[in-house]
N, C-alpha and C positions, 0 to 999 in steps of 0.2 A: 419353241422359242424362235422368233424371227430375227436371227443375228444379222441378216442382210440389211435390216433396217438401220444398222449403225454405219453402213457405208455412206460416205459423204456427210457424216455428222460431225459437228464441232462440240467437243466436250472439254470443260474446264474444271480443274481441281484447284480450289483456292482455300484460303484460311490464314489465320494469324501465324506469325513466325513461330517455328517449333511444332507446327501441326503435322509435319511429315509429308507434305504434298509431293515433294520431289521423289521420294521413295514410292509413294502410292501411284504416281504417274507411271513409273516403270513397271510396277506390278500389274496395273490395269492393262498396259500394252501387252504384257506377256499373256494375260488372261484372254484378251481379245485375239491375239495371234494364234492361240490354240484353237480358236473357233474360226479360223481362216479370214479374219478381218485384218486387212492391212492398215497399219497405223503410222501416223507421223507424230513425233513428240517434239514439243517446243516449249521454250520458257519465255516469260514476259516479266521484266524487260530482257531483251536479248534475242537470241535465235537467228540473227543475221549478223554479218560483219558490222554493219552500221549500228544495229541494236546493241551489240556487245560493247561497242565503244561508248554508247550512251549509258549502258548499265554500269560500266566502270566509273563513270562520272558520278552517277547517282548513289552508288554504294561506297564510294571512297570516303573514309573517315576524315580525310583532310578537308573535304568540301563542306565545312560547317556553315559557311555564309550563304549557301544556296537557299533561296526563298521557296516557300511552299508553292507559289504559282509557277516559278521556273521549274521546280521539281515536277509538278503536274504536267506541264507542257512537254518536258523531256520524256516522261513516261508515255504520253500519248504519241510522241514522235516515234519512239522505238516500236510501239504497238502498231502504228500505221504501217511501218516498213515490214514488220513481221507478217501482218495480214496480207499485204500486197505480194510480198515475195515468196512466202511459204504457205500460209494457211489457205488462201483462196485457190491457188493452183492444186493443192492437195485435195481439197474438197471437190473441185471440179473433176478430178481424176477418180473420184469415188472412194477416196481413202478416209479413214476416221482420224481426225486430228484431236490429240489430247494435249492440252496446254496447261502448264504450271503458271497460274495466275492470269488475270485479264482485267477488264475495267473494274470489276468488283474490288480489286486490290486498291486502285486509285481512289475509289469511293471511300473505302474504309480508312486508308492511311492518310490521304491528303484532304479529302472532303471533311471527314469526321475527326480523325486524329489530329490533322494539321489545321483544321478549321477553315479550309478554303471555301467551304460552302457546298452543300449537296447538289443543288440545282446547277450551279456554275460548272461543277465537274461533269455532271450528266449531260449538260448542253454542249460542253466542250467535246465530250466523247462522240456525240451525235455529229458534230461538225468535223471532227478529225478522222473518223473511221467510216469506212464503207459499211462495217457491221459492228455494232456496239456489244452485242450479246451472243453467247454461244447457244446451241440447241439445248444443252443441259449443263448446268453448273452445280457442282457438289462442293459445299462448304464444309471443311473439316474443322470442327469447333473444339478449341481448347482454351482454358483460361489463360490470361496473360502470364500469371505466375508459373503455371506448368509449362507453357510454351517457351518462356525464356530460360527455364532450367534445361531445356533440350538444345538450346543454341550452343554452338561450339565455343571454344576458348578465345576465338578471335571474331567477335561480332562485327558485322558491317555497320555502316552509318545508320541504317534504319533499325537494325536490331539493338543498337546501343541506346536508343531513346528510352525514356522513363517507363516504369511500370504503369503509371497513370495514362500515358500515351497509348500503350498497348492495350489497356483496358478499354479505352475509347475506340480503338481499332476493332477490337472484338465486337463491341456493341454495334459498330457501323456495319459489319458483316451481317449480324443477326437482324438488324433493322431493314437492310436492303433485301434480305431473303424473304422477309414478310411481305415485301412489295411486289415480288416477282414469282409467278407460278412456275417458271422454268428453273428455279433454284430448289435444291434439297440440302438440308443441314443434317450432318451426321456427327456423332461424338468421335473425337479424336483420342479418347481414353483407351487404355488397355494396350495390348501388344500390337505390333505392326500387322500381324495376321488378323487380329480382331478388326482393325480398321479396314483392311482389305476386304474382309467378308462383308462389312457394311456397305462398302462401295459396290461390290459385286451385286448385292441385293438391289441397290438402286439401279444399276445398269441392266440387270435382268428384268426389272419392272418396266424400264424404259424400252427395252427391246421388245418386250411382250406387248407394249402399247401400239407397236407398229404392225 
């Protein structure tokens, strides 16, 4: 296995609310660390002082009047800062960056769920970001119903949206994955360890390809 192939690679874990991304990001970092791969973890939106301020605006339940286009622009702004300040320097230093969400989230939530339009969002990403896509994106797939059951007792503004919205979000992820060869979809069902094992299999195949 060529684990060194993962040095300087950008890996994204994404998926609907309740898919367990944040937990899996940490488990993947531990797994790679045991193989002497230095990792940098980040979350989108957020991951920088500026990004965390934007995240607070985006997820605050009080901000019910925010339009989907404003929402989309704020996500891209946070993402641009995260890439320039954290991701790009880490990749240049040969570290493996593992990010919780990326452009695929905005495609699913704003373009499809929010009906902002797929091509508008994708074109905006190209205009806003030095790099729109990771080297490898793993989508952890769960149904809207199952995902929302896993959300805590205090859902944020996006988690509080309707089941229908979240069903559209899930379909957005699946449709985008069909368009991109650098995406892999795995089931988010079963235990945390079950999902981790599926992610490990994807990572091992990717490392072997190098």
